[in-house]
TORFI-112766 format. One line per field, with one value per atom (N, C-alpha, C): residue in three letters; chain; atom name; x, y, z. Coordinates in steps of 0.2 Angstrom, whole numbers, plus 5000, padded with zeros to 4 digits. Example, Ala and Ser with C-alpha at 12.3 -4.5 7.8 and 13.67 -1.06 7.14 Angstrom:
aa	(Ala / Ala / Ala / Ser / Ser / Ser) $
ch	(A / A / A / A / A / A) $
at	(N / CA / C / N / CA / C) $
px	(5066 / 5062 / 5066 / 5064 / 5068 / 5064) $
py	(4972 / 4978 / 4984 / 4989 / 4995 / 5000) $
pz	(5039 / 5039 / 5039 / 5035 / 5036 / 5039) $
//
This chain:
aa	(Met / Met / Met / Val / Val / Val / Lys / Lys / Lys / Tyr / Tyr / Tyr / Ser / Ser / Ser / Asn / Asn / Asn / Val / Val / Val / Phe / Phe / Phe / Leu / Leu / Leu / Cys / Cys / Cys / Asn / Asn / Asn / Ala / Ala / Ala / Ile / Ile / Ile / Gly / Gly / Gly / Lys / Lys / Lys / Ile / Ile / Ile / Gly / Gly / Gly / Gly / Gly / Gly / Val / Val / Val / Glu / Glu / Glu / Thr / Thr / Thr / Phe / Phe / Phe / Leu / Leu / Leu / Tyr / Tyr / Tyr / Glu / Glu / Glu / Ile / Ile / Ile / Gly / Gly / Gly / Lys / Lys / Lys / Lys / Lys / Lys / Tyr / Tyr / Tyr / Gly / Gly / Gly / Ile / Ile / Ile / Trp / Trp / Trp / Asp / Asp / Asp / Ile / Ile / Ile / Thr / Thr / Thr / Val / Val / Val / Val / Val / Val / Tyr / Tyr / Tyr / Asn / Asn / Asn / Glu / Glu / Glu / Ala / Ala / Ala / Asp / Asp / Asp / Leu / Leu / Leu / Asn / Asn / Asn / Gln / Gln / Gln / Val / Val / Val / Arg / Arg / Arg / Arg / Arg / Arg / Ile / Ile / Ile / Ser / Ser / Ser / Lys / Lys / Lys / Tyr / Tyr / Tyr / Val / Val / Val / Arg / Arg / Arg / Cys / Cys / Cys / Val / Val / Val / Arg / Arg / Arg / Leu / Leu / Leu / Thr / Thr / Thr / Glu / Glu / Glu / Pro / Pro / Pro / Ile / Ile / Ile / Arg / Arg / Arg / Cys / Cys / Cys / Glu / Glu / Glu / Lys / Lys / Lys / Cys / Cys / Cys / Phe / Phe / Phe / Met / Met / Met / Asn / Asn / Asn / Tyr / Tyr / Tyr / Gln / Gln / Gln / Ala / Ala / Ala / Pro / Pro / Pro / Arg / Arg / Arg / Glu / Glu / Glu / Arg / Arg / Arg / Val / Val / Val / Ile / Ile / Ile / Ala / Ala / Ala / Asp / Asp / Asp / Glu / Glu / Glu / Tyr / Tyr / Tyr / Ile / Ile / Ile / Ala / Ala / Ala / Leu / Leu / Leu / Val / Val / Val / His / His / His / Ala / Ala / Ala / Asn / Asn / Asn / Tyr / Tyr / Tyr / Glu / Glu / Glu / Val / Val / Val / Glu / Glu / Glu / Asn / Asn / Asn / Arg / Arg / Arg / Asp / Asp / Asp / Val / Val / Val / Leu / Leu / Leu / Pro / Pro / Pro / Gly / Gly / Gly / Cys / Cys / Cys / Asn / Asn / Asn / Glu / Glu / Glu / Tyr / Tyr / Tyr / Tyr / Tyr / Tyr / Gly / Gly / Gly / Val / Val / Val / Ser / Ser / Ser / Lys / Lys / Lys / Trp / Trp / Trp / Val / Val / Val / Ser / Ser / Ser / Glu / Glu / Glu / Ala / Ala / Ala / Tyr / Tyr / Tyr / Glu / Glu / Glu / Arg / Arg / Arg / Leu / Leu / Leu / Leu / Leu / Leu / Lys / Lys / Lys / Lys / Lys / Lys / Gln / Gln / Gln / Gly / Gly / Gly / Cys / Cys / Cys / Asp / Asp / Asp / Lys / Lys / Lys / Pro / Pro / Pro / Val / Val / Val / Lys / Lys / Lys / Val / Val / Val / Cys / Cys / Cys / Tyr / Tyr / Tyr / Asn / Asn / Asn / Pro / Pro / Pro / Ile / Ile / Ile / Thr / Thr / Thr / Tyr / Tyr / Tyr / Glu / Glu / Glu / Lys / Lys / Lys / Pro / Pro / Pro / Asn / Asn / Asn / Lys / Lys / Lys / Ala / Ala / Ala / Leu / Leu / Leu / Phe / Phe / Phe / Leu / Leu / Leu / Val / Val / Val / Ser / Ser / Ser / Ala / Ala / Ala / Thr / Thr / Thr / Arg / Arg / Arg / Leu / Leu / Leu / Ser / Ser / Ser / Lys / Lys / Lys / Glu / Glu / Glu / Lys / Lys / Lys / Gly / Gly / Gly / Lys / Lys / Lys / Asp / Asp / Asp / Arg / Arg / Arg / Met / Met / Met / Ile / Ile / Ile / Lys / Lys / Lys / Leu / Leu / Leu / Ser / Ser / Ser / Asn / Asn / Asn / Met / Met / Met / Leu / Leu / Leu / Thr / Thr / Thr / Glu / Glu / Glu / Ala / Ala / Ala / Asn / Asn / Asn / Ile / Ile / Ile / Pro / Pro / Pro / Phe / Phe / Phe / Ile / Ile / Ile / Trp / Trp / Trp / Leu / Leu / Leu / Val / Val / Val / Phe / Phe / Phe / Thr / Thr / Thr / Asn / Asn / Asn / Asp / Asp / Asp / Leu / Leu / Leu / Asp / Asp / Asp / Arg / Arg / Arg / Ile / Ile / Ile / Asp / Asp / Asp / Asn / Asn / Asn / Pro / Pro / Pro / Asn / Asn / Asn / Val / Val / Val / Phe / Phe / Phe / Tyr / Tyr / Tyr) $
ch	(A / A / A / A / A / A / A / A / A / A / A / A / A / A / A / A / A / A / A / A / A / A / A / A / A / A / A / A / A / A / A / A / A / A / A / A / A / A / A / A / A / A / A / A / A / A / A / A / A / A / A / A / A / A / A / A / A / A / A / A / A / A / A / A / A / A / A / A / A / A / A / A / A / A / A / A / A / A / A / A / A / A / A / A / A / A / A / A / A / A / A / A / A / A / A / A / A / A / A / A / A / A / A / A / A / A / A / A / A / A / A / A / A / A / A / A / A / A / A / A / A / A / A / A / A / A / A / A / A / A / A / A / A / A / A / A / A / A / A / A / A / A / A / A / A / A / A / A / A / A / A / A / A / A / A / A / A / A / A / A / A / A / A / A / A / A / A / A / A / A / A / A / A / A / A / A / A / A / A / A / A / A / A / A / A / A / A / A / A / A / A / A / A / A / A / A / A / A / A / A / A / A / A / A / A / A / A / A / A / A / A / A / A / A / A / A / A / A / A / A / A / A / A / A / A / A / A / A / A / A / A / A / A / A / A / A / A / A / A / A / A / A / A / A / A / A / A / A / A / A / A / A / A / A / A / A / A / A / A / A / A / A / A / A / A / A / A / A / A / A / A / A / A / A / A / A / A / A / A / A / A / A / A / A / A / A / A / A / A / A / A / A / A / A / A / A / A / A / A / A / A / A / A / A / A / A / A / A / A / A / A / A / A / A / A / A / A / A / A / A / A / A / A / A / A / A / A / A / A / A / A / A / A / A / A / A / A / A / A / A / A / A / A / A / A / A / A / A / A / A / A / A / A / A / A / A / A / A / A / A / A / A / A / A / A / A / A / A / A / A / A / A / A / A / A / A / A / A / A / A / A / A / A / A / A / A / A / A / A / A / A / A / A / A / A / A / A / A / A / A / A / A / A / A / A / A / A / A / A / A / A / A / A / A / A / A / A / A / A / A / A / A / A / A / A / A / A / A / A / A / A / A / A / A / A / A / A / A / A / A / A / A / A / A / A / A / A / A / A / A / A / A / A / A / A / A / A / A / A / A / A / A / A / A / A / A / A / A / A / A / A / A / A / A / A / A / A / A / A / A / A / A / A / A / A / A / A / A / A / A / A / A / A / A / A / A / A / A / A / A / A / A / A / A / A / A / A / A / A / A / A / A / A / A / A / A / A / A / A / A / A / A / A / A / A / A / A / A / A / A / A / A / A / A / A / A / A / A / A / A / A / A / A / A / A / A / A / A / A / A / A / A / A / A / A / A / A / A / A / A / A / A / A / A / A / A / A / A / A / A / A / A / A / A / A / A / A / A / A / A / A / A / A / A / A / A / A / A) $
at	(N / CA / C / N / CA / C / N / CA / C / N / CA / C / N / CA / C / N / CA / C / N / CA / C / N / CA / C / N / CA / C / N / CA / C / N / CA / C / N / CA / C / N / CA / C / N / CA / C / N / CA / C / N / CA / C / N / CA / C / N / CA / C / N / CA / C / N / CA / C / N / CA / C / N / CA / C / N / CA / C / N / CA / C / N / CA / C / N / CA / C / N / CA / C / N / CA / C / N / CA / C / N / CA / C / N / CA / C / N / CA / C / N / CA / C / N / CA / C / N / CA / C / N / CA / C / N / CA / C / N / CA / C / N / CA / C / N / CA / C / N / CA / C / N / CA / C / N / CA / C / N / CA / C / N / CA / C / N / CA / C / N / CA / C / N / CA / C / N / CA / C / N / CA / C / N / CA / C / N / CA / C / N / CA / C / N / CA / C / N / CA / C / N / CA / C / N / CA / C / N / CA / C / N / CA / C / N / CA / C / N / CA / C / N / CA / C / N / CA / C / N / CA / C / N / CA / C / N / CA / C / N / CA / C / N / CA / C / N / CA / C / N / CA / C / N / CA / C / N / CA / C / N / CA / C / N / CA / C / N / CA / C / N / CA / C / N / CA / C / N / CA / C / N / CA / C / N / CA / C / N / CA / C / N / CA / C / N / CA / C / N / CA / C / N / CA / C / N / CA / C / N / CA / C / N / CA / C / N / CA / C / N / CA / C / N / CA / C / N / CA / C / N / CA / C / N / CA / C / N / CA / C / N / CA / C / N / CA / C / N / CA / C / N / CA / C / N / CA / C / N / CA / C / N / CA / C / N / CA / C / N / CA / C / N / CA / C / N / CA / C / N / CA / C / N / CA / C / N / CA / C / N / CA / C / N / CA / C / N / CA / C / N / CA / C / N / CA / C / N / CA / C / N / CA / C / N / CA / C / N / CA / C / N / CA / C / N / CA / C / N / CA / C / N / CA / C / N / CA / C / N / CA / C / N / CA / C / N / CA / C / N / CA / C / N / CA / C / N / CA / C / N / CA / C / N / CA / C / N / CA / C / N / CA / C / N / CA / C / N / CA / C / N / CA / C / N / CA / C / N / CA / C / N / CA / C / N / CA / C / N / CA / C / N / CA / C / N / CA / C / N / CA / C / N / CA / C / N / CA / C / N / CA / C / N / CA / C / N / CA / C / N / CA / C / N / CA / C / N / CA / C / N / CA / C / N / CA / C / N / CA / C / N / CA / C / N / CA / C / N / CA / C / N / CA / C / N / CA / C / N / CA / C / N / CA / C / N / CA / C / N / CA / C / N / CA / C / N / CA / C / N / CA / C / N / CA / C / N / CA / C / N / CA / C / N / CA / C / N / CA / C / N / CA / C / N / CA / C / N / CA / C / N / CA / C / N / CA / C / N / CA / C / N / CA / C / N / CA / C / N / CA / C / N / CA / C / N / CA / C / N / CA / C / N / CA / C / N / CA / C / N / CA / C / N / CA / C / N / CA / C / N / CA / C / N / CA / C / N / CA / C / N / CA / C / N / CA / C / N / CA / C / N / CA / C) $
px	(4991 / 4990 / 4995 / 4998 / 5004 / 5001 / 5005 / 5002 / 5007 / 5004 / 5008 / 5005 / 5009 / 5006 / 5002 / 5006 / 5003 / 5004 / 4998 / 4998 / 4995 / 4999 / 4996 / 4994 / 4988 / 4985 / 4983 / 4986 / 4985 / 4983 / 4978 / 4977 / 4983 / 4985 / 4990 / 4995 / 5001 / 5006 / 5009 / 5008 / 5010 / 5017 / 5019 / 5025 / 5026 / 5021 / 5021 / 5014 / 5014 / 5008 / 5008 / 5003 / 5002 / 5002 / 4999 / 4999 / 5006 / 5009 / 5016 / 5021 / 5020 / 5024 / 5023 / 5016 / 5014 / 5017 / 5017 / 5020 / 5027 / 5031 / 5038 / 5039 / 5036 / 5037 / 5035 / 5029 / 5028 / 5033 / 5036 / 5041 / 5048 / 5049 / 5055 / 5055 / 5049 / 5048 / 5046 / 5042 / 5040 / 5043 / 5048 / 5050 / 5052 / 5054 / 5056 / 5050 / 5044 / 5038 / 5037 / 5034 / 5033 / 5027 / 5030 / 5025 / 5026 / 5021 / 5021 / 5017 / 5019 / 5015 / 5013 / 5007 / 5004 / 5000 / 5001 / 4999 / 4997 / 4992 / 4991 / 4995 / 4996 / 5000 / 5005 / 5011 / 5015 / 5021 / 5023 / 5029 / 5035 / 5039 / 5045 / 5050 / 5050 / 5055 / 5052 / 5045 / 5042 / 5043 / 5042 / 5043 / 5050 / 5055 / 5062 / 5063 / 5060 / 5061 / 5058 / 5052 / 5048 / 5051 / 5054 / 5056 / 5063 / 5066 / 5072 / 5070 / 5064 / 5062 / 5057 / 5053 / 5048 / 5047 / 5044 / 5043 / 5038 / 5039 / 5034 / 5032 / 5026 / 5023 / 5018 / 5018 / 5013 / 5007 / 5001 / 4995 / 4994 / 4996 / 4995 / 4991 / 4990 / 4986 / 4983 / 4978 / 4975 / 4980 / 4979 / 4984 / 4980 / 4983 / 4980 / 4985 / 4982 / 4986 / 4982 / 4986 / 4982 / 4979 / 4982 / 4979 / 4980 / 4975 / 4975 / 4973 / 4978 / 4977 / 4976 / 4970 / 4968 / 4968 / 4970 / 4970 / 4966 / 4962 / 4957 / 4953 / 4952 / 4948 / 4953 / 4955 / 4960 / 4956 / 4960 / 4957 / 4956 / 4951 / 4950 / 4948 / 4944 / 4941 / 4947 / 4953 / 4958 / 4963 / 4960 / 4964 / 4960 / 4962 / 4958 / 4962 / 4959 / 4962 / 4958 / 4961 / 4958 / 4955 / 4958 / 4955 / 4957 / 4952 / 4952 / 4952 / 4957 / 4957 / 4958 / 4953 / 4953 / 4957 / 4962 / 4966 / 4963 / 4961 / 4958 / 4962 / 4964 / 4969 / 4966 / 4960 / 4957 / 4950 / 4947 / 4940 / 4936 / 4933 / 4929 / 4922 / 4920 / 4914 / 4916 / 4922 / 4924 / 4926 / 4929 / 4931 / 4926 / 4920 / 4915 / 4917 / 4920 / 4923 / 4918 / 4918 / 4914 / 4918 / 4915 / 4918 / 4920 / 4924 / 4926 / 4922 / 4916 / 4912 / 4915 / 4912 / 4913 / 4920 / 4924 / 4930 / 4930 / 4935 / 4935 / 4936 / 4940 / 4942 / 4943 / 4943 / 4944 / 4948 / 4953 / 4958 / 4958 / 4958 / 4959 / 4965 / 4968 / 4974 / 4974 / 4967 / 4966 / 4959 / 4958 / 4951 / 4946 / 4947 / 4943 / 4941 / 4946 / 4945 / 4941 / 4943 / 4939 / 4932 / 4931 / 4924 / 4919 / 4922 / 4919 / 4918 / 4922 / 4922 / 4916 / 4916 / 4912 / 4904 / 4903 / 4897 / 4895 / 4899 / 4898 / 4896 / 4900 / 4898 / 4891 / 4890 / 4883 / 4877 / 4878 / 4873 / 4872 / 4877 / 4877 / 4875 / 4873 / 4871 / 4877 / 4883 / 4888 / 4890 / 4890 / 4891 / 4898 / 4902 / 4909 / 4913 / 4917 / 4920 / 4926 / 4928 / 4934 / 4939 / 4944 / 4949 / 4954 / 4957 / 4963 / 4969 / 4973 / 4980 / 4984 / 4988 / 4992 / 4997 / 4999 / 5004 / 5011 / 5014 / 5021 / 5026 / 5030 / 5035 / 5042 / 5047 / 5054 / 5058 / 5064 / 5068 / 5075 / 5080 / 5087 / 5090 / 5095 / 5098 / 5102 / 5101 / 5105 / 5112 / 5116 / 5123 / 5124 / 5120 / 5120 / 5113 / 5112 / 5106 / 5101 / 5095 / 5089 / 5088 / 5087 / 5086 / 5079 / 5074 / 5067 / 5065 / 5061 / 5059 / 5051 / 5048 / 5041 / 5039 / 5035 / 5033 / 5025 / 5023 / 5016 / 5013 / 5007 / 5004 / 5004 / 5005 / 5006 / 4999 / 4994 / 4988 / 4986 / 4981 / 4979 / 4978 / 4974 / 4972 / 4979 / 4984 / 4990 / 4995 / 4993 / 4997 / 5002 / 5000 / 5004 / 5005 / 4999 / 5000 / 5004 / 5004 / 5009 / 5016 / 5017 / 5024 / 5027 / 5022 / 5024 / 5026 / 5021 / 5022 / 5029 / 5030 / 5036 / 5042 / 5042 / 5048 / 5050 / 5044 / 5045 / 5048 / 5045 / 5047 / 5055 / 5057 / 5064 / 5068 / 5066 / 5070 / 5071 / 5065 / 5065 / 5069 / 5070 / 5073 / 5081 / 5083 / 5090 / 5092 / 5087 / 5089 / 5090 / 5096 / 5098 / 5094 / 5091 / 5088 / 5088 / 5087 / 5086 / 5079 / 5075 / 5068 / 5067 / 5068 / 5067 / 5059 / 5056 / 5049 / 5048 / 5046 / 5045 / 5037 / 5036 / 5029 / 5029 / 5023 / 5023 / 5019 / 5017 / 5013 / 5018 / 5015 / 5018 / 5018 / 5013 / 5012 / 5016 / 5023 / 5028 / 5028 / 5032 / 5033 / 5039 / 5038 / 5043 / 5048 / 5053 / 5058 / 5064 / 5070 / 5076 / 5079 / 5076 / 5078 / 5074 / 5069 / 5064 / 5066 / 5068 / 5070 / 5065 / 5064 / 5060 / 5063) $
py	(4852 / 4859 / 4864 / 4868 / 4872 / 4878 / 4880 / 4885 / 4891 / 4897 / 4904 / 4908 / 4914 / 4919 / 4924 / 4928 / 4934 / 4933 / 4932 / 4930 / 4936 / 4938 / 4943 / 4940 / 4939 / 4935 / 4939 / 4936 / 4939 / 4934 / 4936 / 4931 / 4931 / 4937 / 4938 / 4944 / 4943 / 4948 / 4949 / 4955 / 4957 / 4960 / 4962 / 4964 / 4971 / 4975 / 4982 / 4983 / 4988 / 4990 / 4992 / 4994 / 4997 / 4992 / 4986 / 4981 / 4978 / 4977 / 4974 / 4979 / 4986 / 4990 / 4990 / 4989 / 4989 / 4983 / 4977 / 4971 / 4971 / 4974 / 4976 / 4980 / 4986 / 4990 / 4987 / 4983 / 4980 / 4975 / 4972 / 4967 / 4971 / 4976 / 4980 / 4983 / 4986 / 4989 / 4985 / 4979 / 4975 / 4968 / 4967 / 4960 / 4956 / 4960 / 4956 / 4952 / 4954 / 4950 / 4944 / 4939 / 4933 / 4934 / 4936 / 4938 / 4933 / 4931 / 4927 / 4930 / 4931 / 4933 / 4927 / 4926 / 4920 / 4922 / 4918 / 4920 / 4914 / 4915 / 4910 / 4910 / 4916 / 4918 / 4924 / 4924 / 4929 / 4930 / 4936 / 4938 / 4936 / 4932 / 4929 / 4934 / 4940 / 4945 / 4949 / 4950 / 4953 / 4948 / 4942 / 4937 / 4937 / 4937 / 4938 / 4944 / 4950 / 4956 / 4956 / 4954 / 4954 / 4949 / 4943 / 4938 / 4940 / 4946 / 4948 / 4950 / 4951 / 4953 / 4949 / 4945 / 4941 / 4934 / 4929 / 4923 / 4924 / 4921 / 4921 / 4913 / 4912 / 4905 / 4905 / 4900 / 4899 / 4895 / 4897 / 4894 / 4887 / 4882 / 4875 / 4870 / 4872 / 4868 / 4873 / 4871 / 4875 / 4877 / 4883 / 4885 / 4887 / 4888 / 4890 / 4896 / 4901 / 4907 / 4911 / 4915 / 4919 / 4925 / 4929 / 4934 / 4934 / 4935 / 4935 / 4942 / 4945 / 4952 / 4950 / 4952 / 4951 / 4957 / 4956 / 4961 / 4959 / 4964 / 4963 / 4956 / 4952 / 4946 / 4940 / 4940 / 4935 / 4928 / 4923 / 4916 / 4914 / 4917 / 4916 / 4909 / 4906 / 4900 / 4894 / 4896 / 4891 / 4893 / 4898 / 4900 / 4900 / 4897 / 4897 / 4901 / 4907 / 4911 / 4913 / 4915 / 4917 / 4924 / 4928 / 4935 / 4936 / 4939 / 4941 / 4949 / 4952 / 4959 / 4961 / 4965 / 4967 / 4973 / 4973 / 4979 / 4982 / 4988 / 4991 / 4996 / 4994 / 4998 / 5002 / 5002 / 5006 / 5008 / 5013 / 5015 / 5010 / 5005 / 5000 / 5002 / 5008 / 5011 / 5013 / 5016 / 5018 / 5012 / 5007 / 5001 / 4995 / 4997 / 4992 / 4985 / 4984 / 4978 / 4976 / 4969 / 4967 / 4968 / 4969 / 4970 / 4963 / 4963 / 4956 / 4956 / 4952 / 4952 / 4948 / 4949 / 4945 / 4945 / 4951 / 4952 / 4955 / 4954 / 4956 / 4964 / 4966 / 4973 / 4975 / 4981 / 4984 / 4990 / 4991 / 4996 / 4998 / 5005 / 5008 / 5012 / 5013 / 5016 / 5024 / 5026 / 5033 / 5035 / 5041 / 5042 / 5041 / 5043 / 5043 / 5035 / 5031 / 5024 / 5021 / 5023 / 5020 / 5022 / 5028 / 5031 / 5027 / 5026 / 5023 / 5015 / 5012 / 5005 / 5004 / 5009 / 5009 / 5009 / 5014 / 5014 / 5008 / 5004 / 4998 / 4993 / 4993 / 4988 / 4989 / 4995 / 4997 / 4995 / 4995 / 4992 / 4985 / 4981 / 4974 / 4973 / 4978 / 4977 / 4976 / 4978 / 4978 / 4985 / 4986 / 4993 / 4994 / 4989 / 4990 / 4996 / 5000 / 5005 / 5003 / 5007 / 5006 / 5011 / 5009 / 5013 / 5015 / 5021 / 5023 / 5020 / 5017 / 5015 / 5016 / 5022 / 5023 / 5018 / 5018 / 5013 / 5015 / 5010 / 5011 / 5013 / 5018 / 5020 / 5020 / 5017 / 5017 / 5020 / 5023 / 5025 / 5025 / 5024 / 5024 / 5030 / 5033 / 5039 / 5038 / 5043 / 5042 / 5045 / 5042 / 5044 / 5051 / 5051 / 5057 / 5061 / 5066 / 5070 / 5067 / 5067 / 5064 / 5070 / 5067 / 5072 / 5071 / 5075 / 5075 / 5080 / 5077 / 5082 / 5081 / 5087 / 5087 / 5092 / 5090 / 5095 / 5095 / 5100 / 5100 / 5107 / 5108 / 5114 / 5113 / 5119 / 5118 / 5119 / 5114 / 5115 / 5109 / 5109 / 5104 / 5097 / 5098 / 5091 / 5088 / 5092 / 5089 / 5088 / 5088 / 5086 / 5091 / 5098 / 5103 / 5102 / 5100 / 5099 / 5093 / 5088 / 5082 / 5084 / 5088 / 5091 / 5095 / 5099 / 5103 / 5099 / 5094 / 5089 / 5085 / 5083 / 5079 / 5083 / 5089 / 5093 / 5095 / 5096 / 5098 / 5092 / 5086 / 5080 / 5078 / 5079 / 5078 / 5083 / 5089 / 5094 / 5093 / 5091 / 5089 / 5083 / 5078 / 5072 / 5073 / 5079 / 5080 / 5076 / 5075 / 5071 / 5076 / 5076 / 5081 / 5079 / 5085 / 5084 / 5090 / 5089 / 5095 / 5093 / 5097 / 5096 / 5101 / 5099 / 5104 / 5103 / 5109 / 5109 / 5114 / 5111 / 5114 / 5116 / 5122 / 5125 / 5132 / 5135 / 5142 / 5145 / 5141 / 5144 / 5149 / 5154 / 5159 / 5157 / 5153 / 5151 / 5145 / 5147 / 5143 / 5140 / 5134 / 5131 / 5134 / 5136 / 5139 / 5134 / 5132 / 5127 / 5129 / 5129 / 5131 / 5126 / 5120 / 5114 / 5113 / 5117 / 5117 / 5123 / 5121 / 5126 / 5126 / 5131 / 5132 / 5134) $
pz	(5039 / 5037 / 5040 / 5036 / 5038 / 5042 / 5047 / 5052 / 5051 / 5051 / 5051 / 5056 / 5058 / 5062 / 5058 / 5055 / 5051 / 5044 / 5040 / 5033 / 5030 / 5024 / 5020 / 5013 / 5012 / 5007 / 5001 / 4995 / 4989 / 4984 / 4979 / 4974 / 4969 / 4967 / 4962 / 4964 / 4963 / 4964 / 4957 / 4955 / 4948 / 4948 / 4941 / 4940 / 4944 / 4943 / 4947 / 4950 / 4954 / 4957 / 4964 / 4967 / 4973 / 4979 / 4978 / 4983 / 4983 / 4977 / 4977 / 4981 / 4980 / 4984 / 4991 / 4993 / 5000 / 5003 / 5000 / 5003 / 5004 / 4999 / 5000 / 5006 / 5006 / 5012 / 5019 / 5019 / 5025 / 5027 / 5023 / 5024 / 5026 / 5023 / 5025 / 5031 / 5033 / 5039 / 5045 / 5044 / 5049 / 5049 / 5045 / 5043 / 5049 / 5055 / 5061 / 5064 / 5062 / 5064 / 5060 / 5062 / 5059 / 5053 / 5047 / 5042 / 5036 / 5033 / 5027 / 5022 / 5016 / 5010 / 5007 / 5006 / 5003 / 4996 / 4991 / 4984 / 4980 / 4975 / 4971 / 4965 / 4962 / 4956 / 4958 / 4955 / 4956 / 4951 / 4950 / 4946 / 4950 / 4948 / 4952 / 4954 / 4950 / 4952 / 4958 / 4958 / 4964 / 4970 / 4969 / 4975 / 4978 / 4973 / 4975 / 4979 / 4977 / 4980 / 4987 / 4987 / 4994 / 4999 / 4996 / 5001 / 5004 / 5002 / 5005 / 5013 / 5014 / 5021 / 5024 / 5020 / 5023 / 5019 / 5022 / 5019 / 5014 / 5008 / 5003 / 5001 / 5001 / 5000 / 4995 / 4990 / 4985 / 4988 / 4988 / 4991 / 4987 / 4989 / 4986 / 4990 / 4997 / 5001 / 5006 / 5010 / 5015 / 5020 / 5023 / 5028 / 5034 / 5040 / 5046 / 5049 / 5051 / 5054 / 5059 / 5063 / 5068 / 5065 / 5061 / 5057 / 5050 / 5046 / 5039 / 5036 / 5033 / 5030 / 5023 / 5021 / 5014 / 5009 / 5003 / 4998 / 4992 / 4990 / 4985 / 4986 / 4980 / 4981 / 4982 / 4988 / 4991 / 4991 / 4990 / 4991 / 4998 / 5001 / 5008 / 5010 / 5006 / 5007 / 5009 / 5007 / 5008 / 5014 / 5018 / 5024 / 5030 / 5035 / 5042 / 5046 / 5049 / 5053 / 5059 / 5064 / 5070 / 5069 / 5065 / 5063 / 5056 / 5053 / 5046 / 5045 / 5042 / 5041 / 5034 / 5032 / 5025 / 5024 / 5019 / 5017 / 5011 / 5011 / 5005 / 5001 / 4995 / 4992 / 4986 / 4985 / 4980 / 4982 / 4978 / 4979 / 4975 / 4979 / 4976 / 4973 / 4975 / 4971 / 4964 / 4963 / 4957 / 4952 / 4956 / 4952 / 4951 / 4955 / 4954 / 4957 / 4962 / 4965 / 4971 / 4972 / 4978 / 4984 / 4990 / 4996 / 4999 / 5004 / 5007 / 5014 / 5014 / 5019 / 5025 / 5031 / 5037 / 5040 / 5039 / 5042 / 5049 / 5053 / 5060 / 5059 / 5055 / 5054 / 5047 / 5046 / 5039 / 5039 / 5034 / 5034 / 5027 / 5026 / 5019 / 5019 / 5013 / 5013 / 5012 / 5012 / 5013 / 5016 / 5017 / 5020 / 5015 / 5009 / 5003 / 5002 / 5001 / 5000 / 5006 / 5012 / 5018 / 5018 / 5017 / 5017 / 5011 / 5005 / 5000 / 5002 / 5005 / 5007 / 5012 / 5017 / 5022 / 5019 / 5014 / 5011 / 5008 / 5005 / 5002 / 5007 / 5012 / 5018 / 5021 / 5022 / 5024 / 5020 / 5013 / 5009 / 5009 / 5012 / 5013 / 5020 / 5024 / 5031 / 5036 / 5034 / 5039 / 5042 / 5048 / 5051 / 5054 / 5052 / 5054 / 5051 / 5055 / 5053 / 5048 / 5044 / 5040 / 5042 / 5045 / 5048 / 5043 / 5043 / 5039 / 5041 / 5037 / 5038 / 5032 / 5032 / 5026 / 5025 / 5019 / 5017 / 5020 / 5023 / 5026 / 5021 / 5022 / 5018 / 5022 / 5019 / 5021 / 5016 / 5019 / 5014 / 5017 / 5012 / 5014 / 5013 / 5017 / 5016 / 5010 / 5005 / 4999 / 4999 / 4996 / 4995 / 4991 / 4986 / 4982 / 4983 / 4980 / 4980 / 4975 / 4977 / 4973 / 4968 / 4962 / 4956 / 4954 / 4955 / 4953 / 4948 / 4943 / 4938 / 4937 / 4936 / 4935 / 4930 / 4925 / 4920 / 4921 / 4924 / 4926 / 4927 / 4927 / 4930 / 4938 / 4941 / 4949 / 4951 / 4951 / 4954 / 4958 / 4962 / 4966 / 4963 / 4957 / 4954 / 4951 / 4950 / 4947 / 4953 / 4959 / 4964 / 4968 / 4967 / 4970 / 4977 / 4981 / 4988 / 4990 / 4986 / 4987 / 4986 / 4981 / 4979 / 4985 / 4988 / 4994 / 5000 / 5001 / 5007 / 5006 / 5000 / 4999 / 4999 / 4996 / 4997 / 5004 / 5008 / 5015 / 5019 / 5017 / 5021 / 5019 / 5013 / 5011 / 5015 / 5015 / 5019 / 5026 / 5029 / 5036 / 5038 / 5033 / 5035 / 5032 / 5030 / 5028 / 5022 / 5018 / 5012 / 5006 / 5004 / 4998 / 4992 / 4989 / 4983 / 4979 / 4972 / 4968 / 4964 / 4964 / 4960 / 4955 / 4948 / 4943 / 4941 / 4941 / 4939 / 4933 / 4927 / 4921 / 4921 / 4922 / 4922 / 4920 / 4918 / 4917 / 4922 / 4928 / 4933 / 4938 / 4940 / 4944 / 4951 / 4953 / 4960 / 4962 / 4964 / 4965 / 4972 / 4972 / 4979 / 4982 / 4988 / 4992 / 4996 / 4992 / 4995 / 4991 / 4995 / 4991 / 4987 / 4987 / 4983 / 4977 / 4976 / 4970 / 4965 / 4959 / 4954 / 4948 / 4945 / 4939 / 4933) $
//
């Protein structure tokens, strides 16, 4: 039986998606730790991308590890771990998914996701909290200015708050950017790099 330290277990790694970005960013930010991404099926381009930073292994035989971080319906029955940790990437109430029972810890990628998952766990008799752990984000300083374009109403449901937050983060990090916003809304974002 093969032994690893920290395993991020996925049933499938697709061509694109949130879990795929999460695995890439985890590797990029924490690749100095002993991390292994273990999967049943995967898009080879994603595996190549992720394996720049961490070990990637197809699950062909049972494995042993210290910590097993599971995404969605991971093939847990083939992994023996000292500790199982569920990583919740979506609102399972909305998506009508089954929760991962019997984990030592639970983490959701947002407060909304965590609260929904906690409600589902309680329905199954589990009173463990679901903590919030936002997806890690890394960035490299660009040589050129970022050029962003949005065609939208400037409203909460269309992400105006996120646009304000991102424009402020880019400004604070001294990342040059130009953001063109095509809108007829008069309630504009107050940032010198955002143009209408």
